[in-house]
C-alpha positions as CSV (number, residue, x, y, z in Angstrom):
1,M,12.9,-12.2,3.8
2,S,12.6,-13.1,7.5
3,Q,16.4,-13.8,7.6
4,L,17.0,-10.5,5.9
5,A,14.7,-8.6,8.3
6,E,16.6,-10.2,11.3
7,A,20.0,-9.4,9.8
8,I,19.4,-5.7,9.4
9,E,17.0,-5.4,12.4
10,C,14.0,-4.1,10.6
11,E,10.3,-4.7,11.4
12,A,8.9,-5.3,7.9
13,I,10.1,-5.7,4.2
14,A,8.3,-5.3,0.9
15,L,9.7,-6.6,-2.4
16,A,7.8,-4.6,-5.0
17,R,7.6,-4.3,-8.8
18,Y,6.2,-1.3,-10.8
19,T,5.4,-1.9,-14.4
20,R,5.8,1.1,-16.6
21,G,2.8,2.5,-18.3
22,T,0.3,0.9,-16.1
23,G,-0.3,4.1,-14.0
24,G,-1.1,1.9,-11.0
25,E,0.6,1.1,-7.6
26,A,3.6,-1.2,-7.4
27,R,2.6,-4.8,-6.7
28,A,4.4,-6.4,-3.8
29,I,5.0,-9.4,-1.5
30,V,5.7,-8.5,2.0
31,Y,7.2,-9.9,5.3
32,D,6.0,-8.3,8.6
33,T,7.1,-9.3,12.1
34,L,3.8,-8.1,13.6
35,P,2.0,-11.0,15.5
36,A,-1.1,-12.2,13.7
37,R,-3.4,-11.3,16.7
38,S,-2.2,-7.6,16.8
39,Q,-4.8,-4.9,16.1
40,L,-2.1,-2.7,14.4
41,P,-2.0,-2.4,10.7
42,R,0.2,-4.8,8.8
43,L,2.4,-3.8,5.9
44,S,0.3,-4.6,2.9
45,R,1.6,-2.5,0.0
46,S,4.6,-0.7,-1.5
47,F,5.5,2.9,-0.3
48,A,8.2,3.5,-2.8
49,K,6.3,6.1,-4.7
50,D,5.7,8.0,-1.5
51,V,9.4,8.2,-0.9
52,L,10.9,8.6,-4.4
53,G,8.3,11.0,-5.7
54,K,9.0,12.2,-9.2
55,Y,12.0,9.9,-9.4
56,F,9.9,6.9,-8.9
57,E,10.1,5.5,-12.4
58,F,13.7,6.3,-13.2
59,P,15.8,5.8,-10.0
60,K,19.5,4.5,-9.9
61,A,19.7,0.8,-9.0
62,G,21.4,0.4,-5.6
63,S,20.7,3.9,-4.4
64,I,19.0,4.2,-0.9
65,W,16.2,6.5,-0.3
66,M,15.0,7.4,3.2
67,S,11.6,8.6,4.3
68,S,13.3,10.9,6.8
69,M,14.6,12.9,3.8
70,M,11.2,13.4,2.2
71,D,10.0,17.1,1.9
72,D,6.4,16.0,2.1
73,D,4.1,13.0,1.9
74,T,1.7,13.4,-1.1
75,D,-1.2,11.5,0.5
76,G,-0.3,11.1,4.1
77,G,-0.6,7.3,3.8
78,L,3.1,6.6,4.7
79,R,3.2,9.0,7.6
80,Q,-0.1,7.6,9.0
81,F,1.2,4.0,8.7
82,Q,4.5,4.9,10.4
83,A,2.8,6.6,13.3
84,R,0.4,3.8,14.0
85,R,3.3,1.3,13.9
86,R,5.7,3.7,15.7
87,F,8.2,3.4,12.7
88,T,10.8,6.1,12.4
89,E,12.5,5.3,9.1
90,L,11.8,3.6,5.8
91,A,14.7,2.8,3.4
92,V,13.6,2.1,-0.3
93,V,16.2,0.6,-2.6
94,P,15.7,0.2,-6.4
95,V,17.3,-3.3,-7.1
96,S,16.4,-3.4,-10.7
97,V,15.7,-0.6,-13.2
98,G,14.7,-1.8,-16.7
99,E,12.8,-0.6,-19.7
100,K,9.6,-2.4,-18.7
101,A,9.6,-2.4,-14.9
102,V,11.4,-1.1,-11.7
103,E,11.8,-3.4,-8.7
104,F,12.2,-2.1,-5.1
105,L,13.2,-3.5,-1.7
106,E,11.7,-1.6,1.2
107,F,12.8,-1.8,4.8
108,H,10.7,-0.4,7.7
109,F,12.5,0.4,11.0
110,V,11.3,1.2,14.5
111,H,14.7,2.7,15.5
112,E,16.6,5.6,13.8
113,L,19.5,4.4,11.8
114,Q,22.8,5.3,13.3
115,H,26.2,5.3,11.5
116,D,26.8,1.6,12.1
117,S,23.3,0.7,10.8
118,H,23.8,2.7,7.7
119,A,27.0,0.9,7.1
120,V,25.3,-2.5,7.4
121,L,22.5,-1.3,5.2
122,N,24.9,-0.1,2.5
123,L,26.9,-3.3,2.5
124,T,23.7,-5.4,2.4
125,V,22.3,-3.4,-0.5
126,D,25.3,-3.8,-2.6
127,T,25.1,-7.6,-2.2
128,L,21.3,-7.6,-2.8
129,V,21.6,-5.7,-6.0
130,R,24.3,-8.0,-7.5
131,T,22.3,-11.1,-6.3
132,W,19.0,-9.8,-7.8
133,R,20.7,-9.2,-11.0
134,N,21.7,-12.9,-11.2
135,R,18.4,-14.3,-10.0
136,K,16.3,-16.8,-11.9
137,P,13.8,-14.8,-14.1
138,G,10.2,-15.0,-13.1
139,L,10.7,-15.6,-9.4
140,L,9.0,-12.2,-8.3
141,T,6.1,-12.7,-10.7
142,E,5.4,-16.2,-9.5
143,A,5.5,-15.0,-5.8
144,I,3.1,-12.1,-6.5
145,L,0.7,-14.4,-8.3
146,R,0.7,-16.9,-5.4
147,R,0.0,-14.1,-3.0
148,K,-2.8,-12.7,-5.2
149,A,-4.3,-16.2,-5.4
150,A,-4.2,-16.6,-1.7
151,E,-5.9,-13.2,-1.0
152,P,-9.6,-13.6,0.1
153,V,-12.0,-12.5,-2.7
154,M,-15.1,-10.8,-1.8
155,D,-18.3,-12.4,-3.2
156,I,-19.7,-10.1,-5.8
157,A,-23.1,-10.7,-4.5
158,T,-22.3,-9.6,-1.1
159,P,-23.8,-6.1,-0.3
160,I,-20.8,-3.8,0.5
161,L,-23.1,-1.6,2.8
162,S,-24.7,-4.5,4.8
163,H,-24.6,-4.2,8.5
164,E,-22.0,-7.1,8.6
165,N,-19.6,-4.8,6.6
166,P,-18.1,-7.7,4.8
167,A,-15.4,-5.6,3.2
168,R,-14.2,-4.5,6.6
169,L,-14.3,-0.8,5.7
170,S,-13.3,1.8,8.3
171,R,-15.9,4.1,9.6
172,A,-14.7,6.9,7.1
173,E,-14.5,4.4,4.1
174,F,-18.1,3.2,4.9
175,R,-19.4,6.7,5.1
176,L,-17.9,7.6,1.7
177,C,-19.5,4.5,0.1
178,L,-22.9,5.4,1.7
179,M,-22.5,8.9,0.1
180,F,-21.6,7.4,-3.3
181,S,-24.7,5.1,-3.1
182,R,-26.8,8.2,-2.6
183,G,-25.4,10.2,-5.6
184,Y,-22.6,12.1,-4.2
185,S,-19.7,13.0,-6.4
186,N,-16.2,12.8,-5.3
187,E,-16.0,16.6,-4.8
188,A,-19.3,16.7,-3.0
189,A,-18.3,14.0,-0.6
190,Q,-14.9,15.6,0.0
191,D,-16.7,18.9,0.8
192,E,-19.2,17.3,3.0
193,L,-16.6,15.5,5.1
194,G,-14.2,18.5,5.2
195,I,-11.2,16.4,3.9
196,S,-8.4,17.1,1.5
197,E,-8.2,15.7,-1.9
198,S,-5.2,13.6,-0.9
199,T,-7.1,12.1,2.0
200,L,-10.0,11.4,-0.3
201,R,-7.6,9.6,-2.7
202,T,-6.2,7.5,0.2
203,H,-9.7,6.4,1.2
204,L,-10.6,5.5,-2.3
205,R,-7.5,3.4,-2.8
206,H,-8.3,1.4,0.4
207,I,-11.9,1.1,-0.6
208,Y,-11.0,-0.3,-4.1
209,Q,-8.6,-2.8,-2.5
210,K,-11.1,-4.0,0.1
211,T,-14.1,-4.3,-2.3
212,G,-12.3,-5.7,-5.2
213,T,-13.2,-2.9,-7.5
214,G,-10.9,-1.0,-9.8
215,S,-12.6,2.3,-10.4
216,H,-15.1,4.8,-9.1
217,S,-17.8,3.7,-11.7
218,E,-17.3,0.0,-10.8
219,L,-17.6,0.8,-7.1
220,V,-20.8,2.8,-7.6
221,Y,-22.2,-0.1,-9.8
222,R,-21.6,-2.5,-6.9
223,L,-23.1,-0.2,-4.3
224,L,-26.3,0.4,-6.4
225,A,-26.5,-3.3,-7.3
226,A,-26.8,-4.2,-3.5
227,P,-30.3,-4.9,-2.2
228,A,-31.9,-1.8,-1.0
229,A,-32.7,-3.2,2.5
230,A,-28.9,-3.7,3.0
231,I,-28.2,0.0,2.8
232,P,-28.7,2.0,6.1
233,E,-31.3,4.7,5.9
234,K,-30.0,6.8,8.7
235,R,-29.0,10.3,7.8
236,I,-25.4,11.0,7.0
237,A,-24.0,12.9,10.0
């Protein structure tokens, strides 16, 4: 992936798989040129759904979808990530479209793609799709499982709302969790914070990922299971 990023002059690449019928996000392995010490956000997930929208599950293999051609961004996550990294373009390429799963390659660029860059991308994509079609089965699954195993897992006994903030929640995410621990519903928290439903969904997705939870009910259980002394008593402001 590093050689591919250098060849087409992109800053980050994701290779992702979406399994039909799961209703979840695509699982991905990523390569990011960002230095480890940087405070900027690293690429950590697939943005294929943001770009393809309603065509996400049934795209044409080898087609190229550009973020600059999007009419809108359903949850703001992609635009926010691009703004923080100063990325101007994302190219999403479905490399395999099967009955059970769709697999994507995603290329993030700092510079706008000119005619020559588009030509290189088109040539590269054609080669990649043919190569991917002849790959050894199971390579992507194995890579995803290795990445999953290497990810740090938060100790289930660790209070999420402790002052140490072990899940590394942002201020907005921490505040949402504090509201949920005090009985706020999603709608009440959204109204209190004055945020849109799409922004709330984005915060929740990040919270689930950071806390190792998979649903609102599981998150609330973890929050309420924490020792009372670990939850700040100051008023939500």
